C-alpha positions in Angstrom: 7.2 -47.9 -147.0 6.8 -51.6 -147.3 4.4 -51.6 -144.3 2.3 -48.9 -145.9 2.1 -50.8 -149.2 1.2 -54.0 -147.5 -1.6 -52.3 -145.5 -3.0 -50.8 -148.7 -3.0 -54.2 -150.5 -4.7 -55.9 -147.5 -7.4 -53.3 -147.2 -8.1 -53.3 -150.9 -8.4 -57.1 -150.9 -10.8 -56.9 -148.0 -13.1 -54.5 -150.1 -12.9 -56.8 -153.1 -13.8 -59.9 -151.0 -17.0 -58.3 -149.7 -19.2 -58.9 -152.8 -17.5 -62.3 -153.3 -18.4 -63.3 -149.8 -22.0 -62.2 -150.4 -22.2 -64.4 -153.5 -20.6 -67.4 -151.9 -22.8 -67.4 -148.8 -25.9 -67.0 -151.0 -24.8 -69.9 -153.3 -24.1 -72.2 -150.4 -26.8 -71.4 -147.9 -29.7 -70.1 -150.1 -29.3 -72.0 -153.4 -27.5 -75.0 -151.9 -30.2 -75.6 -149.1 -33.3 -77.2 -150.4 -35.6 -76.0 -147.6 -34.4 -72.4 -147.9 -34.8 -72.5 -151.7 -38.4 -73.8 -151.5 -39.2 -71.1 -148.8 -37.7 -68.4 -151.1 -39.8 -69.5 -154.1 -43.0 -70.2 -152.1 -44.3 -66.6 -152.3 -44.3 -66.8 -156.1 -47.3 -69.0 -155.9 -49.3 -65.9 -155.1 -47.8 -63.8 -157.8 -50.4 -63.0 -160.5 -47.8 -63.3 -163.3 -46.8 -66.8 -162.1 -50.4 -67.9 -161.6 -51.1 -66.7 -165.2 -48.1 -68.5 -166.6 -49.1 -71.8 -164.9 -52.7 -71.4 -166.1 -51.6 -70.9 -169.6 -49.1 -73.8 -169.6 -51.7 -76.3 -168.2 -54.5 -75.1 -170.5 -52.3 -75.3 -173.6 -51.4 -78.9 -172.6 -54.9 -80.0 -171.8 -57.2 -78.5 -174.5 -55.5 -80.1 -177.6 -56.0 -83.5 -176.0 -59.8 -83.1 -175.6 -60.9 -83.1 -179.2 -63.8 -80.8 -178.4 -64.4 -79.8 -182.0 -66.4 -76.6 -182.4 -66.7 -76.4 -178.6 -63.0 -75.9 -178.3 -63.0 -72.1 -177.6 -65.6 -72.5 -174.9 -63.8 -75.5 -173.4 -60.5 -73.6 -173.5 -62.0 -70.6 -171.7 -63.6 -72.8 -169.1 -60.4 -74.9 -168.5 -58.3 -71.8 -168.2 -60.7 -70.2 -165.7 -60.7 -73.5 -163.7 -56.9 -73.7 -163.6 -56.6 -70.0 -162.7 -59.0 -70.5 -159.9 -57.1 -73.6 -158.7 -53.9 -71.5 -158.5 -55.4 -69.5 -155.7 -55.9 -72.5 -153.4 -53.7 -74.1 -150.7 -53.5 -77.2 -152.8 -51.8 -75.3 -155.6 -49.3 -73.8 -153.1 -48.5 -77.3 -151.9 -48.0 -78.6 -155.4 -45.9 -75.5 -156.2 -43.6 -76.2 -153.3 -43.3 -79.9 -154.4 -42.4 -78.9 -158.0 -39.8 -76.4 -156.8 -38.2 -78.9 -154.5 -37.8 -81.3 -157.5 -36.4 -78.5 -159.6 -33.9 -77.5 -156.9 -32.8 -81.1 -156.6 -32.2 -81.2 -160.3 -30.1 -78.0 -160.2 -28.1 -79.2 -157.3 -27.5 -82.6 -158.9 -26.3 -80.8 -162.0 -23.9 -78.7 -159.9 -22.6 -81.7 -158.0 -22.5 -84.4 -160.7 -22.3 -82.4 -164.0 -25.7 -83.6 -165.2 -26.9 -82.1 -168.5 -30.3 -81.1 -169.6 -32.8 -78.3 -168.8 -34.3 -77.7 -165.4 -38.1 -77.8 -165.5 -41.1 -77.5 -163.1 -43.4 -80.5 -163.5 -47.1 -79.3 -163.4 -48.6 -82.8 -163.6 -49.9 -82.5 -160.0 -51.7 -79.3 -161.0 -53.3 -81.0 -164.0 -54.5 -83.9 -161.9 -56.1 -81.6 -159.4 -57.8 -79.5 -162.1 -59.1 -82.7 -163.8 -60.6 -83.8 -160.5 -62.2 -80.4 -159.9 -63.8 -80.4 -163.4 -65.1 -83.9 -162.9 -66.7 -82.9 -159.6 -68.3 -80.0 -161.4 -69.7 -82.3 -164.1 -67.9 -80.6 -167.0 -68.1 -82.5 -170.3 -64.9 -83.9 -171.7 -63.2 -83.7 -168.2 -62.7 -87.5 -168.2 -60.6 -87.2 -171.4 -58.0 -84.9 -169.8 -54.7 -86.7 -169.8 -52.5 -86.2 -166.8 -49.3 -85.6 -168.6 -46.0 -84.1 -167.4 -46.7 -80.6 -168.4 -43.5 -78.6 -167.7 -42.3 -75.0 -167.4 -38.6 -74.6 -168.2 -36.8 -72.9 -165.4 -33.3 -73.0 -167.0 -32.1 -74.1 -170.4 -29.4 -76.7 -170.7 -27.0 -74.1 -172.1 -27.7 -71.7 -169.2 -27.3 -74.5 -166.7 -24.0 -75.5 -168.1 -22.7 -71.9 -167.7 -24.0 -71.6 -164.2 -23.0 -75.0 -163.0 -19.2 -74.4 -162.6 -19.7 -70.9 -161.1 -22.2 -72.2 -158.5 -19.9 -75.1 -157.7 -17.0 -72.9 -157.0 -19.0 -70.4 -154.9 -20.6 -73.3 -152.9 -17.1 -74.7 -152.2 -15.9 -71.3 -151.1 -18.7 -71.0 -148.6 -17.8 -68.9 -145.6 -14.1 -68.5 -146.5 -14.5 -65.2 -148.5 -16.3 -63.3 -145.7 -13.9 -64.5 -143.1 -11.0 -63.7 -145.4 -12.4 -60.2 -145.9 -12.6 -59.7 -142.1 -9.1 -61.0 -141.5 -7.6 -59.0 -144.4 -9.3 -55.8 -143.2 -8.1 -56.3 -139.6 -4.5 -57.0 -140.7 -4.5 -54.0 -143.0 -5.8 -51.7 -140.2 -3.2 -53.1 -137.8 -0.4 -52.2 -140.2 -1.8 -48.8 -141.1 0.0 -45.8 -139.5 -3.1 -43.6 -139.6 -5.8 -46.0 -138.7 -8.8 -43.7 -138.5 -8.4 -42.5 -142.1 -7.6 -46.0 -143.2 -10.8 -47.3 -141.5 -12.9 -44.5 -143.2 -11.5 -45.3 -146.6 -11.9 -49.1 -146.1 -15.5 -48.7 -145.0 -16.3 -46.5 -148.1 -14.6 -49.2 -150.3 -16.8 -51.9 -148.8 -19.9 -49.8 -149.4 -18.8 -49.2 -153.0 -18.1 -52.9 -153.6 -21.6 -53.8 -152.3 -23.1 -51.1 -154.5 -21.3 -52.6 -157.5 -22.8 -56.0 -156.8 -26.3 -54.5 -156.6 -25.6 -52.8 -160.0 -24.4 -56.1 -161.5 -27.6 -57.9 -160.3 -29.8 -55.2 -161.8 -27.9 -55.4 -165.1 -28.0 -59.2 -165.1 -31.8 -59.1 -164.5 -32.2 -56.9 -167.6 -30.0 -59.1 -169.8 -31.7 -62.3 -168.6 -35.2 -61.0 -169.4 -34.1 -59.6 -172.7 -32.7 -63.0 -173.8 -35.7 -65.1 -172.8 -37.4 -67.2 -175.5 -40.6 -65.8 -176.9 -42.8 -68.4 -175.2 -41.6 -67.5 -171.7 -43.6 -65.0 -169.7 -41.3 -62.1 -168.8 -43.3 -61.0 -165.8 -43.2 -64.5 -164.2 -39.4 -64.8 -165.0 -38.8 -61.4 -163.5 -40.6 -62.3 -160.3 -38.6 -65.6 -160.1 -35.3 -63.7 -160.6 -36.3 -61.1 -157.9 -37.2 -63.9 -155.5 -33.9 -65.8 -156.0 -31.7 -62.7 -155.6 -33.7 -61.1 -152.8 -31.4 -62.5 -150.0 -28.3 -61.3 -151.9 -29.7 -57.8 -152.4 -30.8 -57.5 -148.8 -27.3 -58.5 -147.6 -25.6 -56.1 -150.0 -27.8 -53.2 -148.8 -27.2 -54.1 -145.2 -23.4 -54.2 -145.7 -23.4 -50.9 -147.6 -25.5 -49.2 -144.9 -23.3 -50.5 -142.1 -20.1 -49.6 -143.9 -21.3 -46.1 -144.5 -22.2 -45.7 -140.9 -18.7 -46.9 -139.8 -17.1 -44.5 -142.3 -19.2 -41.6 -140.9 -18.4 -42.4 -137.3 -14.7 -42.7 -138.0 -14.6 -39.4 -139.9 -16.7 -37.6 -137.3 -14.6 -39.0 -134.4 -11.5 -37.7 -136.1 -12.9 -34.3 -136.5 -14.1 -34.2 -132.9 -10.7 -35.4 -131.6 -8.9 -32.8 -133.7 -11.1 -30.0 -132.3 -10.5 -31.2 -128.7 -6.7 -31.1 -129.1 -6.5 -27.6 -130.4 -4.6 -25.6 -127.8 -6.1 -22.2 -126.8 -3.8 -19.2 -127.3 -1.4 -18.5 -124.4 -2.7 -15.8 -121.9 -1.0 -12.5 -122.0 2.0 -12.2 -119.6 1.4 -10.7 -116.3 2.9 -7.1 -116.0 5.4 -6.7 -113.2 7.0 -3.6 -111.8 10.6 -3.0 -113.0 13.2 -4.1 -110.5 14.3 -1.3 -108.1 11.4 1.0 -108.9 11.0 3.7 -106.3 7.9 4.3 -104.2 6.1 7.4 -105.2 6.4 10.3 -102.8 3.6 12.6 -101.9 3.9 16.2 -102.9 3.6 17.1 -99.3 7.0 15.8 -98.6 6.1 12.8 -96.5 5.2 9.2 -97.3 1.9 7.8 -96.4 
């Protein structure tokens, strides 16, 4: 009885550690690694919502500084078009990567050292490039454009404070949760008396745990976007959230698929093995002549 209870506890623990392992690996090797973080965020430079948000932020920072008077609407339209055009160039993608690397370093420093303050993307390199482009095109007032540190807030100070301790613990855990899940599952199966059903149920539990993490990520996305300040572009924020969580979602889907495949194989092998071991009915007994039976005699009075 004790052996069975211990097996159940170990197998349940293995299932619970599956989503925790996914989170810890993501925090350490995706969020904690600067190069991987930048590579994850790089495709956002081509997202229309992100390009629009950058164009709006830079335009709103530049135009009030120009003192264009009655020409302001025309200048604003021209500047916005110029910035939007610039966001489609390789130079913008390079500036985007540089800004994201700086933002990542700020987040990681906050996680490691407890630094306070919001995390922002500095768009000053974008402003400088746009100014040079407008000067080359001979646009009036272009020489008045100040290259200030125009920023887009990635994470507020309050959100960073909540996230910091969670990220720190997950990064410290690293690979321990997935290894612990494997060890716990192996030990639980070794103690199980009926290993095939135990394997089937454990695999189903791992798939269910991964599905729960996927559901939690979807719910978190909805709540995050609903609580954004009014001046933050929801489409751009949604694209950033999707990019950040894409590795975690891919891992969860892969684990769920593999676990369901293992469960199906274990169940089918049990069915097949049971069918093979069904014994056929015993053949009917051979009929034998009763002992001492006489040999039939021909009616003619002599034996043949």
